[in-house]
N, C-alpha and C positions, 0 to 999 in steps of 0.2 A: 132543665136539668143542667147542673154544673158538673161537667165531667172531671174537673180538677178537684172536686170534693173528696176528702179522705175516705168517705164512705165507699167510693168506687175503687180505691186502691190504685194499683199500677195500671189497671185497665183503662181508666180515664185518661191518663197520660199517654198510654199506647194509642188510643183512638185519635188524640190530638196529633201525635207524631205521624201516624199513618195518613192523616189528612194532609199534613205538610208535605209528606213524601209524594202523595198523589199529585199535588200541585207542582212539585219539582219535575216529576216524570212527565206530566202533561206539557209543561213548558219545553222540555227536551223534545217531545214529539212534535209540538207546534213549530219548533225551530230547526227541524231536520234539514231544511234546505237553506238555512241562513249561513252564509259564509263566515267562518271564524267563530261560530257559536260553540261554546264548550259545555258539553253535557255535564250535569251535576246530579248527585244523588245524596241521600241522607243515610248515614251509618246509623241504623236503628238502635243497635245495642249501645253505641257510644252516646247517642242522644238520650236514651232511656236512663243511662247511668249518670247523665249530666256532666260528662267529661268534655270540656272545651267545645269547640265548634264541630258539630257532627256533619256538616255539609262538606262534601268532597267532590272533586272533579272525577268524572269517569274516564278511565284510560281505555281508549279504543283498541280493538283487536287489530283493525286495519286502519291506517291513517288515511285521511281524505286530503286531496290536493288543495282544497280551499280552506283548510284549517278547522273544519267542522268535525267535532268528535261524536256526534249523535249517530248511533247505529240503531236504526229504526226497529229492527226485529228484537234487539235486546231491550230497548225502551218499552216496547209493547208488551213483551213477556213480563218485565218487572212491574209494569203498570197493572196488568191483569192479576199477577200474584199478590201485589199489595192491596188491590181492590177486594180480593177474596178475604185477606186478613183483616181489612177494615170492616167488612160486613160481619165477619165472625166475632170480632171484638164488640161491634155494635149490638149484635144479637145477645151476647153475654150480658152487656150492660142493660139492655132492655129486659132481660130475664131477671136481673138483679133488682131493677126498679119495680117489676111486677111482684117479686117476692116481698119487697118492702111495703108496697101498697096493700098487698094481701094481709100482711102482718098488722098494718095500721087499721085496716077495716075489721080485722078479727078482734081487735082490742076495744071496739066501740060497744 
C-alpha cells in the first residue's frame, strides 16, 4: 500500500507525518538525560500544508541547568496522543482499502 497515493487523499500524508512525529518524540524521550539536547517537535498543520520546515524546537516550561530542554512528562503525553492519532488514521486507511477491495471483488 502506497499511502502517498492520491486514492488515500490527505490521510496518507497524515499517516506519514504522524510517523515522523512519533520518531521525533521518541528521540526526545530517549535523550531526556543528554546534556544540551534540544527537544524537537513537528508542527503537524504546517507540515500538512507544506509550508517550509515544520520541525521546531520545543520551548521548555522550566529550564534545565545542563541545557537539556526535554520535559519527560510533556514528551510522553505528546507521544501517547500522537500514537492514538496514528492508529486512528491507520484504521481509516485500512477501512478504505477494505472498501476498495470489496468493490473490486464485487465487480468480478
